[in-house]
C-alpha positions as CSV (number, residue, x, y, z in Angstrom):
1,M,-47.8,19.4,55.9
2,K,-48.9,21.9,53.3
3,K,-51.1,19.9,51.0
4,L,-51.5,21.2,47.4
5,N,-54.8,23.0,47.0
6,S,-56.2,20.4,44.5
7,T,-55.6,17.6,47.0
8,L,-57.3,19.2,49.9
9,A,-60.1,20.5,47.6
10,Y,-60.8,16.9,46.5
11,Y,-61.3,15.6,50.1
12,E,-63.3,18.7,51.1
13,K,-65.7,18.3,48.1
14,H,-66.1,14.6,48.2
15,A,-65.8,13.9,52.0
16,T,-69.2,12.3,52.4
17,A,-68.8,10.0,49.4
18,Y,-65.3,9.1,50.4
19,A,-66.3,8.3,53.9
20,A,-69.2,6.2,52.7
21,R,-67.0,3.8,50.9
22,D,-66.2,0.5,52.7
23,F,-62.4,0.5,53.2
24,L,-62.6,-1.6,56.4
25,G,-60.7,-4.5,54.8
26,T,-58.0,-2.2,53.5
27,F,-54.7,-2.2,55.3
28,G,-56.0,-4.7,57.9
29,E,-52.7,-6.7,58.1
30,Y,-50.8,-3.6,58.9
31,R,-53.3,-2.2,61.4
32,E,-53.0,-5.5,63.3
33,L,-49.2,-5.3,63.1
34,F,-49.2,-1.7,64.4
35,I,-51.5,-2.7,67.3
36,A,-49.4,-5.7,68.3
37,R,-46.1,-3.8,68.2
38,V,-47.5,-0.8,70.2
39,K,-49.0,-3.0,72.8
40,E,-45.9,-5.1,73.1
41,E,-43.7,-2.0,73.8
42,F,-46.3,-0.5,76.1
43,S,-46.5,-3.7,78.2
44,K,-42.7,-3.7,78.6
45,K,-42.9,-0.3,80.3
46,R,-45.6,-1.6,82.7
47,T,-43.7,-4.5,84.1
48,P,-43.3,-4.5,87.9
49,E,-39.6,-3.9,87.6
50,N,-40.1,-0.8,85.4
51,L,-42.9,0.5,87.6
52,K,-40.8,0.2,90.7
53,S,-38.1,2.3,89.1
54,E,-40.5,5.2,88.7
55,N,-41.0,7.7,91.5
56,P,-43.0,5.9,94.2
57,I,-46.3,7.4,95.5
58,P,-46.6,7.6,99.3
59,P,-49.2,5.2,100.6
60,E,-51.4,8.0,101.9
61,H,-51.6,9.5,98.4
62,Q,-52.2,6.3,96.5
63,V,-55.6,5.9,94.7
64,P,-57.6,2.8,95.6
65,P,-57.5,0.2,92.8
66,E,-61.2,0.5,92.3
67,N,-60.8,4.2,91.5
68,Q,-57.8,3.9,89.3
69,V,-58.0,4.6,85.6
70,L,-56.1,2.1,83.5
71,A,-53.4,3.6,81.5
72,K,-53.8,3.4,77.7
73,P,-51.2,3.5,75.0
74,K,-51.2,6.9,73.3
75,I,-51.1,7.0,69.5
76,L,-51.3,9.6,66.8
77,E,-53.0,9.1,63.5
78,L,-51.8,11.4,60.8
79,G,-54.5,11.6,58.2
80,S,-57.5,10.3,60.1
81,G,-59.9,10.7,57.2
82,S,-63.4,9.4,58.0
83,G,-62.2,8.0,61.4
84,R,-62.3,4.4,60.2
85,D,-58.9,3.4,61.6
86,A,-59.2,5.6,64.7
87,Q,-62.5,3.8,65.6
88,Y,-60.7,0.5,65.3
89,F,-57.9,1.6,67.5
90,L,-60.3,2.9,70.1
91,T,-62.0,-0.5,70.3
92,H,-58.5,-2.0,71.0
93,G,-58.0,0.3,74.0
94,F,-55.8,3.1,72.6
95,D,-55.9,6.8,73.5
96,V,-56.0,8.2,70.0
97,T,-55.1,11.7,68.8
98,L,-56.6,12.4,65.3
99,V,-55.2,14.9,62.8
100,D,-56.4,15.6,59.3
101,G,-56.2,18.5,56.9
102,S,-59.8,18.3,55.8
103,A,-62.4,20.0,58.0
104,E,-65.2,18.1,56.3
105,L,-63.6,14.7,56.9
106,A,-62.8,15.8,60.5
107,K,-66.6,16.4,61.1
108,I,-67.4,12.9,59.9
109,A,-64.6,11.4,62.0
110,K,-65.8,13.1,65.1
111,E,-69.3,11.8,64.6
112,R,-67.9,8.3,64.0
113,T,-65.5,8.2,66.9
114,G,-66.7,10.8,69.4
115,Q,-63.2,12.2,69.4
116,D,-62.1,15.7,68.5
117,V,-60.0,16.0,65.4
118,L,-57.1,18.5,65.0
119,V,-57.6,20.1,61.6
120,M,-54.2,21.3,60.5
121,D,-51.2,20.6,58.3
122,F,-49.0,17.9,59.7
123,A,-46.0,20.4,59.8
124,D,-48.0,22.6,62.1
125,L,-48.1,20.1,65.0
126,D,-46.0,21.2,67.9
127,F,-43.7,18.3,68.2
128,E,-41.1,20.5,70.0
129,A,-43.3,21.2,73.0
130,E,-46.9,19.9,73.3
131,F,-46.3,16.6,71.5
132,S,-42.6,16.0,72.2
133,G,-42.1,12.3,73.1
134,E,-45.9,12.0,73.6
135,F,-46.8,8.9,71.6
136,E,-46.3,5.1,71.8
137,G,-47.1,4.9,68.1
138,I,-47.8,7.0,65.0
139,W,-50.0,5.6,62.2
140,A,-50.0,7.2,58.8
141,A,-51.8,5.0,56.3
142,A,-52.0,6.6,52.8
143,S,-51.6,10.1,54.2
144,L,-47.9,11.2,54.1
145,L,-47.9,10.3,50.4
146,H,-49.6,13.7,49.9
147,V,-46.7,15.6,51.5
148,P,-44.6,17.5,48.9
149,S,-41.3,15.7,48.4
150,D,-39.3,18.7,49.6
151,Q,-41.3,18.8,52.9
152,L,-41.3,15.1,53.7
153,P,-37.9,14.9,55.4
154,G,-39.0,17.6,57.9
155,V,-42.3,15.8,58.6
156,L,-40.5,12.5,59.3
157,Q,-38.2,14.3,61.7
158,S,-41.2,15.6,63.5
159,V,-42.6,12.1,63.7
160,E,-39.3,11.0,65.3
161,R,-39.7,13.8,67.9
162,G,-43.3,12.9,68.6
163,L,-42.5,9.3,69.5
164,Q,-41.6,8.0,72.9
165,R,-38.5,5.8,73.2
166,N,-39.1,2.5,71.4
167,G,-42.2,4.1,69.8
168,V,-43.6,2.5,66.6
169,F,-44.1,4.2,63.3
170,V,-46.1,2.6,60.5
171,A,-46.9,4.4,57.2
172,S,-47.7,3.6,53.5
173,F,-46.8,5.3,50.3
174,K,-47.4,4.6,46.6
175,E,-44.4,3.5,44.6
176,S,-43.2,6.0,41.9
177,D,-39.9,7.5,40.8
178,H,-41.6,10.9,40.2
179,D,-44.2,13.2,41.8
180,W,-47.5,13.2,40.1
181,V,-51.1,14.4,40.3
182,D,-53.8,11.8,39.7
183,D,-57.1,12.2,37.7
184,L,-58.9,13.3,40.9
185,G,-56.5,16.2,41.3
186,R,-54.6,14.7,44.3
187,Y,-50.8,15.2,44.5
188,F,-48.5,12.2,45.4
189,C,-44.8,12.4,46.3
190,A,-42.2,10.3,44.6
191,M,-41.3,7.2,46.6
192,T,-39.1,4.1,46.0
193,E,-37.9,1.5,48.5
194,S,-34.4,2.9,48.6
195,H,-35.6,6.5,48.9
196,L,-38.0,5.6,51.7
197,A,-35.2,3.8,53.6
198,E,-33.0,6.8,53.3
199,L,-35.7,9.2,54.5
200,V,-36.4,7.0,57.5
201,V,-32.8,6.6,58.6
202,N,-32.1,10.3,58.1
203,S,-35.0,11.2,60.3
204,G,-33.3,9.5,63.2
205,L,-35.7,6.5,63.3
206,E,-34.5,2.9,63.1
207,L,-35.8,1.1,60.0
208,V,-37.4,-2.2,60.8
209,S,-38.8,-3.2,57.4
210,I,-40.2,-2.0,54.1
211,E,-42.7,-4.3,52.4
212,K,-44.0,-4.0,48.9
213,G,-47.4,-5.2,47.8
214,E,-49.8,-4.8,44.9
215,G,-53.2,-3.3,45.5
216,Q,-55.2,-0.3,44.5
217,G,-55.8,3.2,45.5
218,S,-59.1,4.8,46.5
219,D,-59.5,5.8,42.8
220,G,-59.6,2.1,41.9
221,R,-56.4,2.1,39.9
222,P,-53.7,-0.6,40.4
223,T,-51.1,0.6,42.9
224,V,-47.8,-0.7,44.3
225,W,-47.8,0.1,48.0
226,L,-44.8,0.5,50.1
227,W,-45.3,-0.1,53.8
228,V,-42.6,1.1,56.2
229,V,-42.3,0.0,59.9
230,A,-39.8,1.9,62.0
231,R,-39.1,2.6,65.7
232,K,-37.4,5.2,67.8
233,N,-34.3,4.2,69.7
């Protein structure tokens, strides 16, 4: 993702103040939904029947149970910000990869979570090779809404490539029929329910649901949020 300069500049300049705000209660319902869906799909892959179908390890090469490291669902957070959501996911037993465009927020997130943060545009992630089919879930709360409208289809196609089969994608956008820049200098892409549904389907993902709800943005202004849940077939 190539954020507009004014958007990234805002988060770089106000990273400390932004991170200090208590957003813990925000998006809680959808965090829990994401966690539940990812764990459900992950557990299906760990059933005895599915494990038997994998290449068996000869007994002499097997690791004793007391030395085994329990597998964790791997998820990607696009737009990790201060690390609030990543910290929550870590406490629920996930292996989390964090990505954000702001170097200043990445520093705060690393201090908060102990995890390294990839500082880059979303479009620069190597979904063709390094991250192809890597993740059980991809979480993008209030982050992809900063992607320019003409670049969003490509980013969503990358999301599809990054997910494992039956992987879960959850993201949120602000409803609007036009692109705009808010009073803080942040760019937002145009998004309606029908447009979001079209983008998801065209990316190759299966649309599970789109829910609309009233709330507010980090600027305190009333906002109509669009939450999308999708999966990879």
